C-alpha positions as CSV (number, residue, x, y, z in Angstrom):
1,M,0.0,0.0,0.0
2,R,1.6,3.2,-1.1
3,V,0.2,6.1,0.8
4,D,1.9,8.9,2.7
5,P,-0.4,10.5,5.4
6,Y,2.3,12.2,7.4
7,W,4.0,14.0,4.6
8,M,1.1,16.4,4.1
9,G,2.2,19.9,4.9
10,Y,5.9,19.0,5.1
11,N,7.9,22.0,3.8
12,G,11.5,21.3,4.4
13,G,14.3,18.7,4.2
14,V,14.3,15.9,1.7
15,K,12.3,16.8,-1.5
16,S,10.7,14.0,-3.4
17,S,11.1,13.8,-7.2
18,S,8.3,11.3,-7.5
19,G,5.9,12.5,-4.8
20,L,5.5,8.8,-3.7
21,G,6.3,7.2,-0.4
22,V,5.5,4.1,1.6
23,Y,3.5,3.8,4.8
24,R,2.8,0.7,6.9
25,R,1.2,0.2,10.3
26,L,3.0,-2.5,12.2
27,R,1.7,-4.5,15.2
28,P,3.4,-4.2,18.6
29,H,5.5,-7.3,18.2
30,P,9.2,-8.1,17.9
31,S,8.7,-9.3,14.4
32,S,7.9,-5.7,13.4
33,V,11.5,-4.7,13.7
34,G,12.4,-7.0,10.8
35,E,9.3,-6.0,8.9
36,A,10.3,-2.3,9.1
37,R,13.8,-3.1,7.9
38,R,12.5,-4.9,4.9
39,L,10.1,-2.0,4.1
40,I,12.9,0.5,4.1
41,R,15.3,-1.8,2.2
42,D,12.7,-2.3,-0.5
43,E,12.0,1.4,-0.8
44,L,15.6,2.3,-1.2
45,A,16.2,-0.5,-3.7
46,M,13.3,0.8,-5.8
47,A,14.7,4.3,-5.7
48,G,18.2,3.1,-6.6
49,R,19.7,4.2,-3.3
50,E,21.3,1.0,-2.1
51,D,24.2,3.1,-0.7
52,L,21.9,4.0,2.2
53,V,20.6,0.6,3.0
54,D,23.0,-0.5,5.7
55,T,22.8,2.7,7.7
56,A,19.0,3.1,7.2
57,E,18.3,-0.5,8.3
58,L,20.4,0.0,11.5
59,L,18.7,3.2,12.4
60,V,15.2,2.0,11.6
61,S,15.8,-1.1,13.8
62,E,16.8,1.1,16.7
63,V,13.9,3.5,16.5
64,V,11.3,0.9,15.9
65,T,12.7,-1.1,18.8
66,N,12.5,2.0,21.0
67,A,8.8,2.4,20.0
68,L,8.2,-1.2,20.6
69,V,9.6,-1.4,24.2
70,H,8.6,2.2,25.3
71,A,5.2,2.5,23.8
72,G,3.8,-1.0,23.3
73,T,1.3,0.3,20.7
74,P,0.9,-0.1,16.9
75,I,3.9,1.5,15.1
76,D,3.5,3.7,12.0
77,V,6.4,3.6,9.6
78,T,6.6,6.2,6.8
79,A,9.5,6.5,4.3
80,R,10.2,8.5,1.2
81,V,13.3,8.7,-1.0
82,G,13.8,12.0,-2.8
83,E,16.5,13.9,-4.6
84,D,18.4,14.6,-1.4
85,G,18.1,11.2,0.3
86,L,15.8,9.3,2.6
87,R,13.3,10.6,5.2
88,V,11.8,8.2,7.7
89,E,9.0,8.9,10.2
90,I,8.2,6.3,13.0
91,G,5.1,7.0,15.0
92,D,3.7,5.3,18.1
93,G,1.0,5.8,20.7
94,S,3.2,7.2,23.5
95,A,3.1,10.9,24.1
96,Q,6.5,10.7,25.9
97,L,8.9,12.6,23.6
98,P,12.4,11.3,23.6
99,V,15.2,13.2,25.3
100,L,18.9,12.8,24.4
101,R,20.4,12.7,27.8
102,H,23.6,14.6,28.4
103,G,26.4,12.8,30.2
104,A,25.6,9.6,28.3
105,T,28.5,7.8,30.0
106,L,26.2,7.4,33.0
107,S,23.6,5.6,31.0
108,G,23.1,2.1,29.8
109,T,20.1,3.3,27.7
110,G,19.5,5.9,25.0
111,R,21.6,4.0,22.4
112,G,19.1,4.7,19.6
113,L,19.1,8.4,20.1
114,R,22.9,8.6,20.3
115,M,23.1,6.7,17.0
116,L,20.7,9.1,15.4
117,Q,22.7,12.1,16.6
118,R,25.9,10.6,15.2
119,M,24.8,9.1,11.9
120,V,22.1,11.3,10.3
121,Q,21.9,14.7,8.8
122,R,18.8,15.8,10.7
123,W,16.4,14.2,13.2
124,G,13.7,15.3,15.5
125,A,10.5,14.4,17.3
126,H,7.0,15.9,17.5
127,S,3.7,15.2,19.0
128,R,0.8,13.9,16.9
129,G,-2.6,13.3,18.3
130,D,-2.3,11.0,21.3
131,G,1.2,9.9,20.3
132,K,4.5,11.0,18.8
133,T,6.6,10.7,15.7
134,V,10.4,10.4,15.6
135,W,11.9,11.3,12.2
136,F,15.3,11.3,10.6
137,E,16.8,12.3,7.2
138,L,19.7,10.5,5.7
139,E,21.6,11.9,2.7
140,T,24.7,9.6,2.7
141,G,25.8,6.4,4.5
142,D,28.6,8.3,6.2
143,Y,28.8,7.5,9.9
144,E,30.9,10.5,10.8
145,N,28.2,13.2,10.5
146,E,27.3,14.7,13.9
147,A,24.8,17.4,12.8
148,V,21.5,17.4,14.7
149,A,18.4,19.4,14.1
150,V,15.4,19.0,16.4
151,E,12.0,20.3,15.4
152,P,10.6,23.3,17.4
153,D,8.2,21.1,19.3
154,A,10.9,18.7,20.5
155,P,11.1,17.7,24.2
156,R,11.4,20.5,26.7
157,R,14.7,20.5,28.6
158,D,13.6,22.6,31.6
159,G,11.8,19.7,33.3
160,R,8.4,21.5,33.5
161,R,5.2,20.1,32.2
162,P,2.0,22.0,31.7
163,R,-0.5,21.7,34.5
164,G,-4.3,21.4,34.1
165,A,-7.4,19.5,34.8
166,N,-5.9,16.3,33.5
167,T,-2.8,16.3,35.7
168,V,-2.1,15.6,39.3
169,E,0.4,17.7,41.2
170,V,2.7,15.7,43.4
171,V,4.9,17.5,46.0
172,L,8.2,15.6,46.8
173,L,10.1,16.7,49.9
174,N,13.8,16.1,50.6
175,V,14.4,14.5,47.2
176,P,17.6,12.5,47.0
177,L,18.7,13.4,43.5
178,L,21.7,11.1,43.3
179,L,19.7,8.2,44.4
180,H,17.2,9.0,41.7
181,V,19.9,8.9,39.0
182,A,21.2,5.6,40.3
183,W,17.7,4.1,40.7
184,R,16.8,5.1,37.2
185,E,19.8,3.3,35.7
186,H,19.3,0.2,37.7
187,V,15.6,0.2,36.8
188,A,16.5,0.5,33.1
189,S,18.7,-2.6,33.3
190,L,16.1,-4.6,35.3
191,L,13.2,-3.7,32.9
192,R,15.3,-4.6,29.8
193,E,16.2,-8.0,31.2
194,H,12.7,-8.6,32.4
195,L,11.3,-7.9,29.0
196,L,13.8,-10.3,27.3
197,F,13.1,-13.0,29.9
198,S,9.3,-12.7,29.7
199,L,8.7,-12.0,26.1
200,D,7.0,-14.7,24.0
201,D,5.3,-14.9,20.6
202,E,1.8,-15.3,22.0
203,S,1.1,-12.1,24.0
204,T,1.9,-8.4,23.8
205,A,1.0,-7.8,27.5
206,V,4.6,-7.9,28.5
207,L,5.5,-5.3,26.0
208,Q,2.7,-3.1,27.1
209,D,3.7,-3.4,30.8
210,H,7.3,-2.6,29.9
211,A,6.2,0.4,27.9
212,A,4.0,1.7,30.8
213,A,6.8,1.2,33.4
214,S,9.4,2.9,31.1
215,E,7.1,5.8,30.6
216,A,6.7,6.2,34.4
217,V,10.5,6.3,34.8
218,A,10.8,8.7,31.9
219,L,8.3,11.1,33.5
220,L,10.4,11.3,36.6
221,G,13.6,11.7,34.7
222,E,12.1,14.5,32.7
223,Q,11.0,16.5,35.7
224,L,13.5,15.9,38.5
225,P,16.7,18.0,38.4
226,D,20.0,16.5,37.2
227,P,22.5,16.6,40.0
228,G,25.4,16.9,37.4
229,L,27.7,14.1,38.3
230,V,31.3,14.6,37.1
231,E,34.1,12.2,36.3
232,D,36.9,14.0,38.1
233,A,37.4,12.3,41.5
234,E,38.4,15.3,43.5
235,E,35.6,17.5,42.1
236,L,33.1,14.7,42.7
237,M,34.1,14.4,46.4
238,A,34.0,18.1,46.8
239,N,30.5,18.5,45.4
240,A,28.6,15.2,45.9
241,I,27.7,15.9,49.5
242,E,24.6,16.8,51.5
243,P,22.7,19.0,51.4
244,G,23.7,19.9,47.8
245,V,22.7,16.5,46.3
246,S,19.1,16.7,47.7
247,S,16.3,19.0,46.8
248,P,14.1,20.4,49.6
249,R,11.0,20.5,47.4
250,E,10.1,19.4,43.8
251,V,6.7,19.4,42.2
252,L,5.8,16.8,39.7
253,S,3.0,17.2,37.2
254,I,1.7,13.7,36.5
255,P,-1.0,13.1,33.8
256,V,-4.0,11.4,35.3
257,A,-3.7,8.8,32.4
258,A,-0.1,8.0,33.6
259,L,-1.0,7.2,37.2
260,E,-1.6,3.5,36.3
261,N,1.9,3.4,34.8
262,F,3.4,3.8,38.2
263,R,1.3,0.9,39.5
264,V,2.6,-1.2,36.6
265,L,6.1,0.0,37.4
266,E,5.8,-1.3,41.0
267,R,4.4,-4.7,39.9
268,T,7.0,-5.2,37.1
269,L,10.0,-4.2,39.3
270,D,8.8,-6.6,42.1
271,A,8.7,-9.4,39.6
272,A,12.1,-8.4,38.1
273,L,13.8,-8.1,41.4
274,Q,12.7,-11.6,42.4
275,L,14.2,-12.9,39.2
276,A,17.4,-10.9,39.8
277,E,17.7,-12.3,43.3
278,A,17.2,-15.8,42.0
279,G,20.2,-15.3,39.7
280,E,18.2,-15.2,36.5
281,F,19.5,-11.8,35.4
282,L,22.9,-10.3,34.9
283,T,21.6,-7.1,36.7
284,P,22.6,-7.4,40.3
285,P,20.2,-6.9,43.3
286,T,20.4,-3.3,44.4
287,Q,21.0,-1.5,47.7
288,P,18.1,-1.3,50.2
289,E,18.0,2.5,49.9
290,I,17.5,2.2,46.1
291,R,14.6,-0.1,46.7
292,A,13.2,2.2,49.3
293,F,13.4,5.2,47.0
294,R,11.1,3.4,44.5
295,G,8.7,2.6,47.2
296,W,8.7,6.2,48.5
297,I,8.3,8.0,45.2
298,C,5.6,5.6,43.8
299,G,3.9,5.7,47.2
300,E,3.9,9.5,47.1
301,I,2.3,9.6,43.7
302,E,-0.3,7.1,44.7
303,R,-1.2,8.7,48.0
304,Q,-1.2,12.3,46.8
305,S,-3.3,11.4,43.7
306,G,-5.9,10.3,46.3
307,G,-5.7,13.5,48.3
308,G,-3.0,12.6,50.8
309,A,-0.4,15.0,52.2
310,P,3.4,14.8,51.2
311,S,5.7,12.8,53.3
312,P,9.5,13.6,53.0
313,W,12.1,11.1,52.0
314,T,14.0,9.4,54.9
315,H,16.1,6.3,55.0
316,A,17.7,4.0,57.7
317,R,21.2,5.0,58.5
318,E,22.5,1.5,58.1
319,A,20.1,-1.0,56.6
320,A,20.8,-4.6,56.0
321,P,23.0,-5.4,52.9
322,A,21.5,-7.0,49.8
323,T,21.5,-10.8,49.6
324,A,24.3,-12.2,47.5
325,R,23.3,-14.7,44.8
326,L,26.5,-16.8,44.9
327,P,29.1,-17.4,47.6
328,L,32.2,-15.2,47.6
329,T,35.1,-17.3,46.4
330,W,37.8,-15.1,47.9
331,S,40.2,-15.4,50.8
332,P,39.8,-12.6,53.4
333,E,43.3,-13.3,54.8
334,T,44.8,-11.4,51.8
335,V,43.4,-8.3,53.6
336,S,43.1,-9.2,57.2
337,L,46.8,-10.3,57.5
338,S,48.2,-7.4,55.4
339,Q,50.5,-4.9,57.0
340,K,48.7,-2.2,55.0
341,A,45.6,-0.4,56.2
342,L,43.0,-2.3,54.1
343,V,39.3,-2.6,54.1
344,A,37.5,-5.0,51.7
345,A,33.8,-5.0,50.7
346,D,31.9,-7.2,48.4
347,D,29.4,-6.3,45.7
348,T,26.5,-6.2,48.2
349,N,28.3,-3.3,49.9
350,R,29.2,-5.5,52.9
351,I,32.5,-5.3,54.7
352,V,34.2,-8.7,54.4
353,A,37.7,-8.1,55.8
354,V,39.7,-5.5,57.7
355,S,43.5,-5.4,58.4
356,G,44.9,-4.6,61.8
357,S,46.4,-1.3,60.6
358,A,43.0,-0.2,59.3
359,L,41.4,-1.1,62.6
360,D,43.9,1.1,64.3
361,I,43.1,4.1,62.0
362,L,39.4,3.6,62.4
363,R,39.7,3.0,66.2
364,Y,38.0,-0.4,66.4
365,A,39.3,-3.0,68.8
366,D,38.3,-6.1,66.8
367,A,37.5,-6.9,63.1
368,D,34.3,-8.5,64.2
369,E,33.0,-5.0,65.0
370,L,33.1,-4.1,61.3
371,V,33.0,-7.4,59.3
372,G,29.4,-8.0,58.1
373,R,28.3,-4.4,58.3
374,R,27.9,-2.1,55.3
375,L,30.5,0.3,54.1
376,V,28.4,3.2,55.2
377,A,29.4,2.4,58.7
378,I,32.8,4.1,58.1
379,I,31.5,6.8,55.7
380,P,30.3,10.2,57.1
381,E,26.5,10.6,56.7
382,R,26.8,13.6,54.4
383,F,28.5,11.3,51.9
384,H,26.1,8.4,52.2
385,Q,23.9,9.3,49.2
386,A,27.0,9.8,46.9
387,H,28.4,6.5,48.0
388,L,25.2,4.5,47.5
389,A,24.5,6.1,44.1
390,G,28.1,5.6,43.0
391,F,28.1,2.0,44.1
392,T,24.9,1.3,42.2
393,L,26.0,3.2,39.1
394,H,29.2,1.2,39.0
395,L,27.4,-2.2,39.2
396,S,24.7,-1.1,36.7
397,T,26.8,0.9,34.1
398,G,30.4,0.4,35.0
399,R,30.9,4.1,36.0
400,A,34.0,4.2,38.2
401,P,35.5,7.7,38.8
402,L,37.1,6.7,42.1
403,L,38.5,3.3,41.2
404,G,42.3,3.2,40.9
405,R,42.7,6.9,41.6
406,P,43.9,8.2,45.0
407,V,41.5,10.6,46.5
408,T,41.4,12.4,49.9
409,V,38.2,11.6,51.9
410,P,37.1,11.7,55.5
411,V,36.4,8.4,57.2
412,L,34.2,7.9,60.2
413,C,35.8,6.3,63.3
414,A,34.3,4.1,66.0
415,D,34.1,7.0,68.4
416,G,32.1,9.2,65.9
417,T,35.1,11.4,65.0
418,E,36.3,11.9,61.4
419,I,39.8,11.8,60.1
420,P,41.1,12.6,56.5
421,V,42.8,9.7,54.6
422,E,44.1,9.2,51.1
423,L,41.9,6.4,49.7
424,L,42.9,4.1,46.9
425,V,40.2,1.6,45.8
426,Q,40.9,-1.4,43.5
427,S,38.3,-3.9,42.2
428,E,38.7,-7.6,41.6
429,T,36.2,-9.7,39.6
430,L,35.6,-13.2,40.9
431,P,34.0,-16.3,39.5
432,G,30.3,-16.0,39.0
433,E,30.7,-12.3,38.2
434,R,31.0,-11.4,41.9
435,R,33.3,-8.6,42.9
436,V,35.5,-7.5,45.8
437,F,36.6,-3.9,46.4
438,V,39.7,-3.4,48.4
439,A,40.4,0.1,49.8
440,E,43.8,1.2,51.1
441,L,43.7,4.0,53.8
442,R,46.8,6.2,54.0
443,L,47.2,8.8,56.7
C-alpha cells in the first residue's frame, strides 16, 4: 500500500522527485523490527539508493525497537526517497517525547538516540494526536556526520510540564537526587532484562507493561533535576555531599492517564527483582535505599493522587545489605593479614575483611565489630547518598570515577570522629561475576 499520510504539509528537508512514499502500520510485536527493515530496504532499492541501505536499516531497527519497548502500541512507519536522500518517520501511541540525555557515560540506555545524533543529517521528534513521531533524514551512508536538528516542538529541557485538569500535582520533599539517578539506571537494566526474559510470541501484554513502566520512569527523569555528576574524583568528592545532592522540594505534574503506569512499574519491578535475586538476570540486586526510593516515590504519587499529604524522604542510617546470589570465592586473609591499612567489601556493599592497621586508624578494637556491616558504617553521613549512588551506578553501568585513583576523603571512626585519609580503591572480579573492592587507607 503506497500512501503517505504524514507528509502532508511538510515543507523542508528531503524533497521527493516522484511524490511517492511508503507507509505501513505494524503491530506491537518483535517481528515488526524485521518488517520495518524490509520495508525501508525495498523502498531504497526501488529508488536506486542501495548506498543508504546499511545505515538506514540499522537506524530503523533502533527507532522501531524503542517504539516497541517504550510504547507497546501499533507502530506507523513512513518513508520516502527524494532527490536529497531518505526521510523516515516512525510514530507510536506514547506521548512521551524522547530526550537525548547529556552525560551519556552514566547511562546504559539511549543507544538509539545517540546513533541518530551521530549518523544522520537531521532528526527530531514531535507530538501527533495522542502519540508522537520520531523522524530522521539520511543523505549519505557516512557514519561520521554529527549534525543534529530538532524540530521546534521537540522535548522541553527545563523539566516543567503543563498543569491542568488532566494532571495531578505531586509534591516531593527532601528528594535524594543522586539516588534518583542511580535508581533510574538500575531500573533500566532490570526492565530490559525482564522484557527479554518474559517475552513470547503469544502475547503483547509484557511489551505493554514494559512500555508503561518505562514511561513512568521517563516522567520522573524529565521533571526531577539532574545533579550533574562529574568524572573528576576530587571534584566529585567536593560537590557530591549533602545537602547539595538533595532538593528540599520538587513538584511533579503527572497526567492522570499516567497514574496507572506507576502501579505497573511497581508490579513489574517486584517481579524483576525476584528474578534478579534468583540469579536469572545479569543485573545485580540493588542497595536497600534504592529499593526504598522506588517505594517512596511511587507511594507519594499514589497517596497524593488520592488527596494525601506529602511525606518527606527518609532512610535508615545502616540498613541490611542486599543478599548475594552466589558465595564469595575469595580469601579474606589477603586483607586481614596485610601490613597495609586495608578494608575489603563485596558487591553487596558488605565489609568482608579489615586489616589490623585499618582497625587502628578507624579506632576499632576487633575486626568483628566491622565485618558483616555495610561500608556506610565508616562513611560520614553527608557522603552516604553519593556512596550509595556511585556504588549502584558502578554495578549497573560500569561508571568508576574513584577506582584506581587516589583521593582524599574523611572516614568515620568508631568514636564518631572523622579523620582525613588518602583512599585508593581497587576492584577484583571473581568467579560468578561477583566482585570485591579493596580500599587502602593512607594517613
